[in-house]
N, C-alpha and C positions, 0 to 999 in steps of 0.2 A: 504494500500500500504506500502511496506517496505521502510525503510529509504534509502536515497540516499547513494551511495557508494562514495569512494574517487574520482572517475573520473566523478561524477555527474550524473550517470545514475540511474534510479530507477529500481526496479525489473520488472516492466512492460515494460521497454524500453531495458533493458540489454538482452543479449543472452547467456551469459556464467556465471555460478554460481558455488560456492563451498559450501559444507556443512561439518561441523566438527561433525562426529558421527561414531560409529562402523558401519561396512559395511551395514548390513541389515536395521538398523535404518536410515542410510543415504539414502538408496534406497527408503524406505517408505516415507521419507520426500520429496525426489525429485519427486516421483510419485504423491504425494499429491499436490505439487506446479504445476506440469505439468497439472494435471486435472483441478485445479482451475483457473490457468492463461491462459491456451491454449485450454481447452476443449478436451484434449487427454487422454483417459482412459488408464490404464496400459496394457490392452489387445489389444490396437490399434496397427496395424502392423507398424505404423509410430513411435512407441515408442520402443526403444531398451535399454536393460540393459546389461552392460558388467561388469563382476566381475573378479577381479584379486587379487592375494595375493601380489605379488611384481610387480609393473608396470614397464615394460622394454621399451626400445626404439622401439623394434619391436611391442610391444603391442600398443604403442602410434601411430605408423603408421597405425595399423589396425583400431584404432579409427577414424583416419582421413579418411580412406577408407569408413567406415560405414557412416560417416557424409556427404560424398560426394554423397551418393545415393539420387536420386530424391524422394520427398515424394509421397505417393500414394493418399493422400487426400489434401484438401485445407488449412489445419491448420498447415502445416509444419511438421517437425520432431523433436523428442526429444531424446537425448542420455544421459543415465546415466552411468557414468564411476565410478565404486566403487572399491576402492583399499585399502589394508591394509597399503601399503607403495608405494612410487614412487621414482625411481631413479631420481637424478637431471637431468641426460641426457634425461630421458623420459619426464620430465616436460619441458625441453627446446624444445623437439620435439613437444610439444603441444602448444607452444606459438603462432605460426601463426594461428593455428586453433581456439584458444580461443579468439584471437584478432579480427579475421575476419572469423566467421563461415560462411558456405555456406548459401545462402538466405533461410530463413525459418527454419533454424536449431537452436535448443536450446540445450545447452550443460550443463551438471551437473557433477561435480567432487565431490566425497565424500571420505573423509579421516578421520581416527580416531583422528588425531591431525593436526592442521594447522601449527604447529611449524616447520615442515620440508618443508613447501611450499615456493618455491623460490619467492622473492619479485617481480621479473619480471612477474611471472605467477599470483601472487596474485593481482597485479595492474590491471589485465585484467578481473577480475571476481567480481561478486556481492556475498557477503557472506549472506547465508540464515540460519535462525534458524530452526533446525529440529522440535523443539516443536511448534513454531508458525505455521509452514507449515502444520503439521499434524492436529493441532487443527483447523486452519482456514478452511481447506478443508473438515473436517469431522464432526465438531460440529453440533449436531442436525440432522445429516444425516445418522446415523447408521441404516442399514436395520433392520426392526423389527425382521426378522428371525435370525439375528446373535446371539443375546443373547439367544434366544430360542434354537438354534443349540448347543450353548455352554453348556447349562444347561440340555438339553434333555438326557434321557437314550439312550443307544446304539440302542435299538429296534426302538425307535421313530425317531432317526436320520437316521437309515437305511430306514425307510418308506419315510422320506422326500427326501432322496437321490434317491430312486427309482422313486418317483414322478417327480423330476426335471430332471431325466435322459431320460425321454421319452416325446413324444409329438405327437399329432394326425396329425400335419402338420408342415411346416417349420416355420410359424409364432409362433406357440406354442412352438416349440423347441427353437427358438431364445429367446422368453420371459423367458423360463425356464433357459436358459443359463445365461441371464442377471440377473435373480434372484439369481442364484448360485454365480455369480461373486460378486453381492452386499453383499451376506452373507459372502463370504470370506473376502472382504474388510472390512466389519463391524467387523468381528472377529479380523482382524489385528489391527484395531483401539482400540478395547477393550483390546487386549493383550498388546498393546503399552502403554496404560494408566496404566495398572496394573504393567507393567515393571517399569514405572517411580515411582511407589509406593513401589518398592523393592520386588515384588513377582517374585521369581526366575524362576518359571515354565514358565513365559511368554517369557523368552529368547529363549528356545527351540521351543516354539510354533511359535514365529516370524520367526525363521529359517525355520521351516517346511512350513509355509505359503509362504515364499519366493520361496521354491521349487515348491509348487503348482502353484504359480503365473507364473512360467516358462512354465507350460503346457498351460496357457491361451493364450500364443502367437501362439500356434498351434490351429487353428480353427477346425481341425479335431480331436483334443483330446477330448475324451468323458467326459461329465460332471460327470458321475459316477466316473471315475478314479480320477478326481480332488477332488471331495467332499469326497470320501472314504479316500484319502490321508489326508485331513484336519481332518476327523473324527478320524482316527488313532492317529493323532498328539494331538487332544483334549484328547483322552483316555490316551495317554502317559503323558499328563500334569497333570493327576489325579485331574481334577476339581471337 
């Protein structure tokens, strides 16, 4: 369990969090915490990721509208708000939402630096460590196929993609989709660990995986499309 924040809440009790990290690293850490703490996977329809360059007041109001939506499942909703910068007016617009989120809603704000975070907003959030969250959620749980996918030659990856893109029935197709998602999540963890070791190729791969993750929110998106996107990103990384 994370240490208590200034207002005395622990991570398991709080509902609003902030992560200091570049945009996609912060998203990965938030999604890791959401899965570990609430059992909501990144592709769950009750998980929403919103990305902004410069967060405006209008954007903040849009976030509030998304947060007000009723959850589809019993585990509540999680909203990741990732921005490169946030106007002070936008932060003020988020104060009420972060102080009193709708029932069952969990809010995550990621910023490259917390230096510009208003004290009034900071007092309403629990600060999470991106390294601890990614490690806690994924240590020892990387899908066996993730490393294989990374190291495989293009032909072998194509064969795996073809296998996972089809299924004899709905159950098999769901199982293949779950395996594909596990592989993508595993590749993301591996890339993040190598990014921390200074391997520059991992930065672009993490960005491309974030794009692929966007497809996961659409259940109609074909597995082939998602995995082929990741495969091209792996090739571009020159592993």
